[in-house]
Structure formats: C-alpha cells, structure tokens
C-alpha positions in Angstrom: 102.5 34.6 100.2 101.9 31.2 98.6 98.2 30.8 99.1 97.2 34.1 97.4 96.0 36.0 100.5 96.2 39.5 100.8 98.7 40.6 103.3 96.8 41.8 106.6 97.9 45.7 106.2 95.8 45.7 103.0 92.9 43.8 104.0 92.4 46.0 107.2 93.0 49.1 105.1 90.1 48.0 102.7 87.8 47.4 105.6 88.4 50.5 107.2 88.2 52.6 104.2 84.7 51.0 103.8 83.8 51.9 107.6 84.6 55.4 106.7 82.1 55.6 103.7 79.5 54.2 106.0 80.5 56.9 108.7 81.2 54.3 111.4 83.8 55.3 114.1 87.1 53.1 115.1 90.5 53.4 116.4 93.4 51.6 115.7 94.7 50.5 118.7 97.7 48.8 117.5 99.3 48.2 113.9 100.5 44.9 113.7 102.7 42.9 111.1 102.4 44.3 107.5 102.0 40.9 105.8 100.2 38.3 108.4 99.5 39.7 111.7 96.3 38.3 113.0 93.4 40.9 113.8 91.7 41.4 117.2 88.4 43.2 117.0 86.9 45.2 120.0 83.2 46.1 119.4 82.4 48.7 121.9 79.1 48.6 122.9 79.1 52.1 124.5 77.4 50.8 127.6 80.3 49.6 129.3 80.4 46.4 127.8 82.4 45.0 124.5 82.7 42.0 122.4 86.2 40.8 121.6 86.6 38.8 118.5 89.8 37.2 117.0 90.2 36.4 113.5 90.6 32.6 112.7 90.3 30.4 109.7 88.2 27.4 109.5 89.1 23.9 108.3 89.0 25.1 104.6 91.0 28.3 105.1 87.8 30.5 105.1 88.0 33.7 107.2 86.1 34.0 110.2 85.7 35.3 113.9 86.0 33.7 117.5 84.6 35.3 120.5 88.0 35.7 122.3 86.5 35.6 126.1 84.1 32.8 125.4 81.1 34.9 126.0 79.2 37.5 123.6 79.6 40.4 125.8 82.1 41.3 128.7 82.9 44.4 130.9 85.1 46.5 128.9 87.7 46.5 131.2 88.0 42.7 131.0 88.0 43.2 127.1 90.9 45.9 127.6 92.8 43.7 129.7 92.7 40.6 127.7 93.9 43.0 124.6 96.7 44.2 126.4 97.9 40.6 127.3 97.4 39.7 123.7 99.5 42.6 122.6 102.3 42.0 125.0 102.3 38.4 123.8 102.1 39.1 119.9 103.6 42.4 118.9 102.4 41.4 115.3 98.6 41.4 116.3 96.5 44.3 114.8 93.8 45.7 117.4 90.9 47.5 116.1 88.2 49.2 118.2 84.8 49.9 116.6 81.9 51.6 118.2 78.5 49.8 117.8 75.5 49.8 120.1 74.2 46.6 118.4 77.7 44.8 118.5 77.6 44.1 114.9 80.9 43.0 113.1 81.4 44.9 110.2 84.4 42.9 108.9 84.1 40.0 106.3 83.9 36.4 107.8 81.2 34.5 109.9 81.7 33.9 113.3 82.6 30.1 113.5 82.8 29.8 117.4 
C-alpha cells in the first residue's frame, strides 16, 4: 500500500483485541478484503434500535465515521436491511456488530457526518 496504511484486516484485528480486553461483546458479520475492505459498524443498542456507521476518510485522509442511514438511531430491522444491501453490493466490506446501550463507537476516528 503506497500511503503506509495498515491493511484493513490488521486494523480490525487490533480493534477487536482491544474490545476483548475491555470485555465488550461483538460479532463479525462478514470478513471483507484483507487489504482494503471498507468497515461497516452496527452498534446494537439492545432496545430494538441500532446505529450504523460506515468508515470514511476526510479530505486530509484521516479516518472517520459517517452515519450510514443519515440518522443517529434507526430500527434494528432497517439497519440489518441496509447491511444486507451493502454486503450484496460489495463483498469486500467488513461488517462488525457491537452491543452498547449507550451507542458509543469504540473504534478510532471521529464522526465526520
């Protein structure tokens, strides 16, 4: 990789290891491309709602997150439908589900949009 970024699989593995150390529950819904897959994060709020964040980069190349459905919280069924469509469109996408009643994103990068 020309820009010195870690392959996606190593980046994801490092974050999941940190979640393990914190005792946080997660589930890998789909493993994407080793080197360059995009990451979708479903944060299950455990009340029938969820947040769906997609990994993006800002104009300077810094990692960030965008609310994939344009809303802070959506029905879990809507989140799952969006994720299924994303996986159908892009088999290289990584999809990780995390359980967090507060809806906090434990991965690095600020929310850009």
